[in-house]
Backbone bond lengths (Angstrom), bond angles and torsions (degrees), N, CA, C in turn:
res aa  C-N    CA-C-N  psi(-1)  N-CA   C-N-CA  omega(-1)  CA-C   N-CA-C  phi
1 M - - - 1.462 - - 1.522 109.71 -
2 I 1.307 117.14 126.22 1.459 121.95 -179.86 1.527 108.97 -83.02
3 P 1.324 118.10 122.09 1.466 120.95 -177.44 1.529 112.50 -60.49
4 A 1.326 115.85 145.70 1.468 120.34 178.32 1.519 111.09 -61.65
5 S 1.336 116.52 -31.76 1.465 120.20 179.68 1.523 111.28 -65.43
6 Q 1.325 116.62 -37.37 1.463 121.17 178.55 1.519 110.30 -66.72
7 L 1.310 115.77 -42.28 1.460 121.45 177.95 1.528 110.32 -61.92
8 A 1.339 116.03 -47.50 1.463 120.45 -178.77 1.524 110.98 -62.95
9 A 1.330 116.54 -38.90 1.462 120.34 179.93 1.522 110.84 -64.36
10 Y 1.332 117.21 -41.11 1.459 120.38 179.72 1.525 110.71 -62.54
11 L 1.328 116.72 -47.54 1.463 120.09 -179.50 1.523 111.09 -61.54
12 R 1.323 115.85 -41.09 1.464 120.04 -179.71 1.525 111.49 -65.87
13 E 1.315 116.72 -47.24 1.462 120.67 -177.04 1.525 111.94 -67.32
14 Q 1.340 117.12 -29.86 1.459 120.61 179.68 1.536 112.40 -92.38
15 S 1.326 116.52 3.94 1.474 122.03 179.07 1.527 111.95 56.03
16 L 1.343 115.42 40.46 1.460 121.35 177.95 1.523 108.72 -100.00
17 E 1.308 116.34 109.20 1.460 121.39 -178.61 1.530 109.25 -88.72
18 L 1.324 114.59 78.74 1.456 121.89 -175.98 1.517 110.01 -120.93
19 D 1.327 116.30 156.10 1.457 121.48 178.04 1.527 109.45 -66.96
20 R 1.319 116.97 118.55 1.462 120.53 -174.88 1.521 112.49 -66.26
21 V 1.313 117.00 -33.40 1.464 119.56 178.51 1.523 109.67 -65.77
22 D 1.332 117.04 -43.27 1.462 120.50 178.30 1.533 110.87 -61.47
23 V 1.334 115.96 -42.03 1.467 119.33 179.32 1.525 110.40 -66.00
24 Q 1.333 117.40 -40.82 1.457 120.87 179.76 1.528 111.17 -62.00
25 I 1.317 117.26 -41.12 1.468 121.42 177.86 1.529 109.90 -63.14
26 A 1.339 116.05 -43.25 1.465 119.91 178.92 1.530 110.84 -64.50
27 V 1.333 116.65 -40.30 1.467 120.95 177.84 1.525 110.48 -61.83
28 M 1.311 117.29 -43.87 1.466 121.27 179.22 1.521 110.66 -62.88
29 T 1.332 116.95 -40.87 1.463 121.31 179.26 1.526 110.98 -62.04
30 L 1.320 116.09 -45.91 1.467 120.06 -178.37 1.524 111.72 -71.65
31 S 1.314 117.63 -36.47 1.465 120.52 177.72 1.518 110.90 -62.05
32 A 1.329 116.23 -36.43 1.462 120.35 179.52 1.522 111.12 -64.60
33 I 1.328 117.37 -32.46 1.463 120.99 179.52 1.518 110.76 -62.46
34 L 1.322 116.12 -36.74 1.467 120.04 -178.71 1.518 112.81 -71.08
35 S 1.314 116.44 -18.69 1.470 119.70 -173.79 1.521 113.73 -94.26
36 V 1.315 117.77 -0.09 1.469 119.82 -177.70 1.524 110.05 -114.66
37 D 1.328 116.15 151.48 1.462 121.10 175.45 1.525 109.57 -69.56
38 K 1.316 116.32 146.00 1.452 121.00 -177.35 1.522 110.05 -123.68
39 P 1.322 117.60 149.44 1.463 119.89 176.02 1.520 110.17 -66.34
40 A 1.303 116.94 161.38 1.461 121.15 178.06 1.526 109.99 -57.29
41 A 1.309 115.58 137.21 1.462 120.38 -178.13 1.519 111.00 -63.81
42 R 1.317 116.44 139.15 1.459 121.29 178.28 1.536 110.18 -97.06
43 R 1.299 116.07 43.70 1.457 121.54 179.68 1.527 108.67 -152.48
44 E 1.301 116.50 162.65 1.458 121.74 173.41 1.525 108.40 -75.92
45 L 1.315 117.33 118.86 1.456 121.14 -174.61 1.528 113.26 -90.23
46 F 1.304 117.49 -31.94 1.462 120.55 -169.47 1.530 114.45 -98.97
47 R 1.332 117.94 -9.11 1.455 120.46 179.98 1.519 109.77 -139.16
48 Y 1.332 114.95 144.80 1.463 118.92 176.72 1.538 109.19 -150.63
49 P 1.356 115.89 151.95 1.474 119.57 179.94 1.526 110.85 -69.87
50 V 1.328 115.81 149.19 1.460 121.50 177.96 1.526 108.95 -136.30
51 P 1.332 117.40 150.83 1.466 119.45 176.46 1.527 110.95 -73.96
52 E 1.308 115.47 155.28 1.460 120.50 171.63 1.529 108.81 -62.46
53 L 1.333 116.85 150.02 1.454 121.76 174.80 1.523 109.39 -102.03
54 S 1.316 115.73 153.70 1.461 120.21 174.84 1.525 109.37 -62.14
55 T 1.317 116.85 165.71 1.459 121.38 -176.31 1.518 112.83 -54.45
56 D 1.331 116.56 -39.72 1.469 119.78 -179.65 1.522 113.13 -87.11
57 G 1.338 117.23 0.50 1.457 121.30 177.21 1.506 114.82 75.31
58 S 1.335 117.57 11.01 1.460 120.21 -173.80 1.519 113.92 -86.22
59 C 1.339 118.76 -18.73 1.464 119.43 -178.27 1.519 111.01 -150.32
60 S 1.333 115.14 162.09 1.458 121.54 -179.90 1.520 110.62 -93.14
61 L 1.315 116.22 144.74 1.459 121.99 172.56 1.526 106.03 -93.64
62 V 1.317 115.26 92.50 1.469 122.32 -165.43 1.514 113.76 -52.92
63 D 1.325 117.22 -40.09 1.471 120.54 -174.22 1.526 113.73 -93.52
64 Q 1.326 117.57 11.41 1.466 120.72 -176.42 1.528 109.98 -131.03
65 L 1.328 116.64 109.22 1.454 120.71 -179.12 1.522 111.38 -83.69
66 A 1.333 114.84 145.78 1.459 120.45 176.11 1.521 109.87 -66.94
67 A 1.314 116.24 153.57 1.465 120.41 -178.17 1.518 111.63 -65.68
68 E 1.325 116.90 -33.75 1.451 121.28 -178.88 1.521 110.82 -112.37
69 P 1.323 118.40 139.75 1.471 120.42 176.64 1.526 110.80 -72.30
70 Y 1.307 115.59 162.54 1.466 120.43 174.55 1.522 108.02 -80.42
71 S 1.327 116.67 137.36 1.460 120.96 -179.23 1.521 110.72 -114.37
72 L 1.318 115.83 133.14 1.460 121.96 176.99 1.527 112.01 -88.76
73 D 1.328 117.21 -3.24 1.471 121.16 -176.43 1.523 112.55 -52.65
74 I 1.340 115.91 -40.62 1.457 120.19 -175.28 1.530 112.17 -60.74
75 W 1.329 116.57 -30.81 1.470 120.47 -177.57 1.518 112.22 -82.03
76 F 1.344 116.82 -23.11 1.460 121.02 -177.94 1.528 113.17 -109.63
77 G 1.316 116.78 0.04 1.455 119.28 -177.49 1.510 112.22 69.78
78 G 1.325 116.85 31.80 1.455 121.25 -179.21 1.514 112.47 111.05
79 E 1.315 116.33 -178.60 1.465 121.96 -178.04 1.527 109.23 -88.52
80 T 1.302 116.31 70.79 1.456 121.11 -178.75 1.525 110.83 -77.49
81 D 1.327 115.97 157.51 1.465 119.97 177.69 1.517 110.98 -62.17
82 E 1.331 116.58 -38.86 1.464 120.57 -179.30 1.532 110.70 -63.87
83 A 1.324 116.14 -41.61 1.459 120.14 178.56 1.527 110.77 -67.09
84 R 1.344 116.62 -38.48 1.465 120.24 179.81 1.530 110.85 -62.53
85 V 1.317 117.01 -41.07 1.466 120.91 177.82 1.528 110.03 -63.74
86 A 1.332 116.72 -43.37 1.464 121.24 -178.48 1.524 111.24 -62.48
87 L 1.320 117.46 -45.03 1.459 120.86 -179.67 1.525 111.23 -69.45
88 T 1.326 116.86 -35.85 1.471 120.28 175.56 1.520 110.33 -60.80
89 D 1.328 117.07 -40.78 1.467 121.47 177.11 1.528 111.02 -61.16
90 L 1.336 116.57 -43.32 1.463 119.70 -179.37 1.520 110.91 -62.33
91 Y 1.326 116.87 -43.37 1.467 119.02 179.69 1.532 111.61 -67.53
92 A 1.324 116.96 -34.69 1.462 119.36 177.87 1.531 110.37 -63.77
93 L 1.333 116.77 -39.60 1.465 120.59 177.53 1.526 110.74 -65.68
94 L 1.331 116.81 -45.95 1.459 120.02 -179.21 1.525 111.63 -61.89
95 E 1.322 116.82 -43.36 1.464 119.86 -178.09 1.525 111.44 -65.94
96 T 1.334 116.71 -38.40 1.469 119.70 178.59 1.524 110.55 -66.45
97 V 1.319 116.16 -46.55 1.463 119.86 -178.61 1.522 110.87 -64.45
98 N 1.328 117.44 -43.71 1.455 117.33 -177.43 1.524 112.62 -72.70
99 G 1.322 116.68 -17.57 1.458 119.37 170.76 1.525 111.28 -64.99
100 K 1.331 116.48 -26.10 1.469 122.25 177.73 1.527 112.38 -93.01
101 V 1.354 116.05 -32.94 1.467 120.54 -172.80 1.524 112.38 -92.92
102 G 1.330 116.87 -44.68 1.455 120.44 -179.66 1.516 114.10 73.98
103 A 1.339 117.17 31.69 1.464 120.61 177.69 1.520 110.17 -69.52
104 D 1.323 116.54 155.96 1.455 120.60 175.83 1.522 111.03 -76.09
105 W 1.341 115.98 -25.32 1.463 120.83 179.92 1.522 108.49 -148.04
106 L 1.324 115.94 136.42 1.466 120.63 178.71 1.519 107.96 -148.33
107 G 1.326 116.16 128.31 1.451 119.05 -178.86 1.517 112.68 -149.07
108 V 1.337 114.77 163.67 1.458 121.08 178.62 1.523 108.99 -127.93
109 Y 1.322 114.61 136.33 1.464 122.72 -178.71 1.530 109.45 -120.42
110 R 1.323 115.71 147.41 1.471 121.41 175.91 1.516 109.16 -113.73
111 K 1.318 117.12 137.46 1.459 120.77 173.93 1.524 109.07 -71.41
112 M 1.318 116.39 129.84 1.454 122.95 178.38 1.526 108.80 -126.16
113 G 1.319 117.22 139.28 1.453 121.44 176.32 1.520 112.48 79.47
114 E 1.326 114.78 175.14 1.457 121.80 -179.29 1.521 109.88 -135.24
115 G 1.319 115.64 161.87 1.455 121.34 176.53 1.517 112.57 60.03
116 R 1.323 116.17 -136.85 1.458 120.39 -177.91 1.527 113.11 -68.98
117 D 1.338 116.72 -14.92 1.468 120.53 178.66 1.532 112.47 -91.44
118 A 1.324 117.49 -3.42 1.469 120.48 -176.55 1.526 111.00 -67.16
119 R 1.322 115.02 142.34 1.454 120.50 178.85 1.523 109.35 -155.93
120 L 1.311 115.38 161.68 1.457 121.94 170.35 1.519 107.46 -97.21
121 V 1.333 116.71 128.01 1.459 121.82 179.33 1.527 108.82 -114.65
122 K 1.320 115.76 126.78 1.466 120.90 -179.82 1.527 109.39 -73.00
123 L 1.322 116.14 122.81 1.463 121.40 -178.82 1.521 113.02 -100.33
124 A 1.317 116.93 -34.59 1.465 120.75 -177.30 1.521 108.19 -155.13
125 Y 1.329 116.10 145.49 1.467 118.79 -179.77 1.518 110.41 -159.45
126 L 1.325 115.16 159.61 1.459 124.01 173.22 1.519 106.91 -124.67
127 G 1.337 117.29 124.75 1.457 119.97 -179.42 1.512 111.37 133.67
128 T 1.315 116.14 -162.31 1.458 121.58 -176.81 1.530 111.14 -76.69
129 P 1.346 117.76 157.59 1.462 120.54 178.49 1.529 111.95 -56.95
130 S 1.314 116.30 143.97 1.459 121.42 -178.80 1.522 109.62 -150.37
131 R 1.298 116.21 173.07 1.462 122.63 -178.09 1.527 110.65 -53.95
132 A 1.337 116.30 141.30 1.459 120.99 -177.58 1.526 113.09 -87.87
133 E 1.326 117.57 -34.60 1.462 121.46 -174.84 1.528 111.08 -129.50
134 F 1.333 115.50 141.60 1.454 122.24 173.16 1.525 108.38 -122.07
135 P 1.336 118.31 118.59 1.461 120.09 177.67 1.529 111.06 -61.24
136 L 1.314 116.10 140.24 1.465 120.69 177.15 1.519 108.60 -99.50
137 T 1.332 114.10 71.23 1.453 121.39 178.30 1.524 108.79 -128.42
138 E 1.327 116.36 154.92 1.458 120.10 179.32 1.525 111.01 -61.96
139 S 1.325 116.46 -38.40 1.457 118.95 -178.07 1.525 111.31 -64.82
140 F 1.328 117.46 -42.30 1.465 119.18 179.61 1.529 110.53 -72.10
141 A 1.332 116.60 -33.63 1.467 120.56 -179.58 1.524 112.47 -66.13
142 E 1.331 117.19 -16.56 1.457 119.78 177.46 1.527 111.87 -63.55
143 H 1.347 116.56 -26.03 1.465 118.80 178.33 1.530 112.27 -128.79
144 S 1.335 116.24 16.45 1.464 119.37 178.54 1.515 110.83 -130.81
145 N 1.306 114.23 113.62 1.457 121.88 175.74 1.535 110.59 -60.34
146 N 1.341 117.70 -42.80 1.464 121.36 -179.86 1.528 111.28 -60.59
147 S 1.324 116.34 -46.66 1.458 119.64 -179.55 1.525 111.13 -64.80
148 R 1.326 116.91 -38.54 1.465 119.97 179.44 1.524 110.75 -61.92
149 V 1.313 117.20 -44.34 1.465 120.40 178.68 1.528 110.00 -65.92
150 G 1.329 116.55 -40.27 1.455 120.22 178.96 1.516 113.00 -64.27
151 L 1.327 117.20 -32.24 1.460 121.27 179.61 1.518 112.69 -79.32
152 T 1.325 116.16 -40.71 1.468 120.20 -171.73 1.524 114.33 -95.28
153 G 1.351 117.19 -27.45 1.457 119.35 -173.30 1.520 113.17 78.93
154 W 1.335 116.15 14.14 1.469 120.80 178.43 1.517 109.33 -112.26
155 G 1.333 117.07 122.77 1.448 121.66 -178.41 1.510 112.94 -80.06
156 V 1.332 115.46 167.76 1.462 121.33 177.67 1.520 109.51 -137.00
157 V 1.324 114.85 145.66 1.461 122.78 171.83 1.517 106.24 -120.07
158 I 1.324 116.71 117.18 1.468 121.93 -175.95 1.525 108.60 -112.26
159 D 1.326 116.73 112.74 1.459 120.67 179.47 1.520 112.16 -82.45
160 D 1.334 116.84 -27.45 1.462 121.69 -177.31 1.528 107.94 -142.66
161 V 1.325 116.41 103.91 1.463 120.98 -176.11 1.520 111.61 -60.39
162 A 1.334 117.67 -42.87 1.462 120.80 -178.40 1.525 110.74 -61.58
163 L 1.327 117.27 -43.27 1.463 121.13 178.79 1.516 110.55 -66.30
164 W 1.338 116.57 -41.38 1.465 121.66 177.84 1.532 110.60 -57.11
165 Q 1.321 116.60 -45.81 1.462 120.60 179.42 1.529 111.61 -66.65
166 A 1.344 115.81 -40.45 1.465 120.24 -179.24 1.527 111.66 -63.13
167 E 1.328 115.71 -29.65 1.464 120.51 -179.60 1.523 112.20 -90.46
168 G 1.348 116.78 7.01 1.453 120.60 174.11 1.509 115.54 93.87
169 G 1.319 118.13 10.24 1.458 120.99 179.04 1.521 111.00 -71.06
170 S 1.335 117.13 140.29 1.467 120.32 178.92 1.523 109.00 -69.68
171 Y 1.320 115.85 136.74 1.470 118.95 -177.99 1.515 110.13 -157.84
172 Y 1.329 115.91 130.35 1.460 122.41 176.89 1.520 107.90 -98.11
173 Q 1.334 117.06 115.75 1.451 121.95 -174.13 1.521 110.91 -82.18
174 C 1.348 116.77 84.94 1.460 120.83 178.02 1.521 111.15 -77.61
175 D 1.323 115.87 -40.97 1.458 121.16 -174.52 1.527 107.76 -141.62
176 P 1.330 118.18 117.32 1.466 121.08 -177.80 1.520 114.02 -63.48
177 K 1.341 117.40 -14.46 1.465 120.15 179.65 1.529 112.14 -78.16
178 V 1.315 118.19 -14.71 1.465 121.20 -176.43 1.527 110.02 -70.83
179 K 1.336 116.21 126.12 1.464 122.16 -179.57 1.533 112.81 -112.07
180 S 1.330 117.28 -24.61 1.468 119.60 178.78 1.511 109.35 -146.00
181 E 1.343 115.46 157.04 1.460 119.58 -172.21 1.528 110.79 -156.21
182 V 1.325 114.67 150.83 1.465 121.96 170.63 1.515 107.28 -129.58
183 C 1.321 116.35 127.10 1.461 121.29 177.45 1.524 107.40 -128.83
184 L 1.339 116.37 120.08 1.460 121.38 -175.57 1.523 110.48 -125.78
185 P 1.338 116.80 144.66 1.463 119.48 177.72 1.522 111.36 -80.45
186 V 1.310 115.64 151.90 1.466 122.68 169.20 1.525 105.70 -106.28
187 L 1.326 116.65 120.71 1.465 121.86 -172.02 1.519 111.45 -117.56
188 D 1.328 116.57 145.26 1.461 118.93 173.36 1.524 109.64 -84.59
189 A 1.317 117.63 -176.89 1.462 121.74 -173.91 1.524 112.75 -62.25
190 S 1.321 116.82 -25.42 1.467 120.31 -179.77 1.521 112.72 -92.52
191 G 1.328 117.20 1.29 1.456 121.18 -179.96 1.514 114.09 89.61
192 R 1.331 117.20 6.22 1.470 120.86 178.70 1.527 109.52 -75.96
193 V 1.327 116.74 139.58 1.465 121.33 -179.35 1.524 109.99 -73.97
194 L 1.335 115.75 119.49 1.460 122.09 174.19 1.520 110.97 -91.66
195 G 1.314 116.37 -29.86 1.452 121.53 -177.54 1.509 110.06 175.80
196 I 1.320 115.55 -162.87 1.464 120.78 178.21 1.525 108.93 -143.77
197 L 1.327 115.79 164.47 1.457 121.23 165.04 1.513 106.85 -120.45
198 D 1.308 115.61 151.23 1.461 120.87 -178.55 1.521 108.47 -137.18
199 A 1.327 115.87 133.28 1.461 121.66 178.42 1.522 108.89 -130.40
200 E 1.321 116.75 137.11 1.465 121.28 -177.12 1.524 109.99 -132.64
201 A 1.350 114.61 151.53 1.467 120.30 177.66 1.517 109.73 -143.32
202 S 1.321 116.18 152.55 1.463 121.54 -178.64 1.522 112.30 -88.60
203 A 1.329 117.43 6.59 1.462 122.29 176.58 1.520 109.50 -117.26
204 S 1.315 117.32 141.92 1.454 121.25 176.81 1.526 110.27 -69.29
205 A 1.337 116.16 150.09 1.467 122.74 177.35 1.530 111.96 52.57
206 F 1.327 116.39 35.22 1.465 120.82 -177.32 1.516 112.50 -73.02
207 F 1.332 116.83 -34.33 1.458 120.27 -171.15 1.527 111.33 -87.72
208 T 1.326 113.45 80.32 1.454 122.35 178.25 1.535 109.68 -66.41
209 P 1.336 117.82 166.14 1.464 119.40 176.34 1.520 113.23 -54.20
210 Q 1.327 118.11 -36.97 1.459 120.72 179.55 1.529 111.21 -63.65
211 R 1.318 117.30 -36.96 1.467 120.66 177.16 1.526 110.57 -75.61
212 Q 1.310 116.71 -37.49 1.467 119.92 178.46 1.526 112.04 -62.81
213 V 1.328 117.21 -30.18 1.472 121.09 177.35 1.525 110.20 -53.92
214 W 1.329 116.58 -46.58 1.468 120.28 -176.55 1.523 111.82 -73.39
215 L 1.325 116.77 -32.43 1.460 119.17 177.64 1.525 110.88 -71.26
216 A 1.335 117.00 -40.15 1.463 120.04 176.76 1.522 110.44 -64.14
217 A 1.326 116.82 -41.99 1.465 120.59 178.24 1.520 110.67 -62.06
218 L 1.328 116.59 -39.76 1.465 120.20 178.45 1.526 110.65 -63.29
219 A 1.321 117.49 -44.00 1.460 121.00 179.43 1.525 110.97 -60.19
220 I 1.312 116.86 -40.11 1.466 121.44 -179.60 1.530 110.86 -68.47
221 V 1.317 116.70 -46.28 1.473 121.13 -177.53 1.527 111.39 -69.05
222 L 1.322 117.38 -33.76 1.468 120.66 -177.71 1.526 113.43 -62.87
223 A 1.316 117.63 -19.13 1.469 119.66 179.32 1.524 110.98 -56.26
224 G 1.339 117.18 -35.72 1.460 120.94 179.67 1.516 112.18 -66.23
225 P 1.337 118.73 -62.48 1.464 120.02 -177.30 1.529 114.13 -64.94
226 L 1.329 118.80 -34.93 1.465 118.87 179.36 1.525 111.42 -70.79
227 G 1.317 116.41 -32.28 1.457 119.66 178.37 1.511 113.37 -74.73
228 Q 1.348 116.82 -20.07 1.465 120.96 -175.75 1.532 113.14 -108.99
229 L 1.317 118.26 9.77 1.462 120.52 -178.42 1.528 110.64 -59.21
230 P 1.333 117.06 140.20 1.466 121.11 178.71 1.519 112.11 -80.00
231 L 1.333 115.62 66.77 1.458 120.43 -175.11 1.518 111.43 -85.25
232 V 1.312 116.11 144.67 1.458 120.85 177.54 1.505 110.24 -62.91
233 E 1.344 117.02 -39.79 1.460 120.75 -176.76 1.526 112.11 -66.12
234 N 1.340 116.89 -19.44 1.456 120.34 -178.99 1.523 112.09 -100.04
235 S 1.337 117.43 0.02 1.460 120.00 -175.23 1.521 111.49 -83.77
């Protein structure tokens, strides 16, 4: 059970003015999903298609997929049963949340590595293919909202992507159709960034407070599964 104080602290620190009772109900709903057995996933869990990157690696070529899919095997030491259960849990959370939110894209990333090798690695997502890794460096964060959140632990709610960019906000243009976005950190008990979640929509001001409730609840609940992933780097 996630304490109400922890929930309140997250909302306060992320400047999310949401109804705490609504968030608590959403947190309880998502926590219950993690506690039940799930049928075998009807999707490929360990590999997914990714777009080609530009020569300098700074942007995705949205309409051009790489010849080889991205593989998560390296992070889990293979397709282990423990890893399969963990990824199935992540997809169950994403599917439940997006049933309430209806975003065009929703994904969860885990921080991997430290220092100059640190990056965000996409573990599970719903939507079109997108970049698999975001470097956690100041230089990349200058044009990547995901990297900035991963570095600072401060989330962002963007109602108008074009206006955000015009005002100097960092933004990685994965899909030109995206008009609004929510990117929130996943934090452990000490406030350390474990990862992030990212949600995108093709309509401006799509992420109303009612939708943000479920995204905030997801960020809070994800601290458990992301902190307990059977990663090779943590073994």
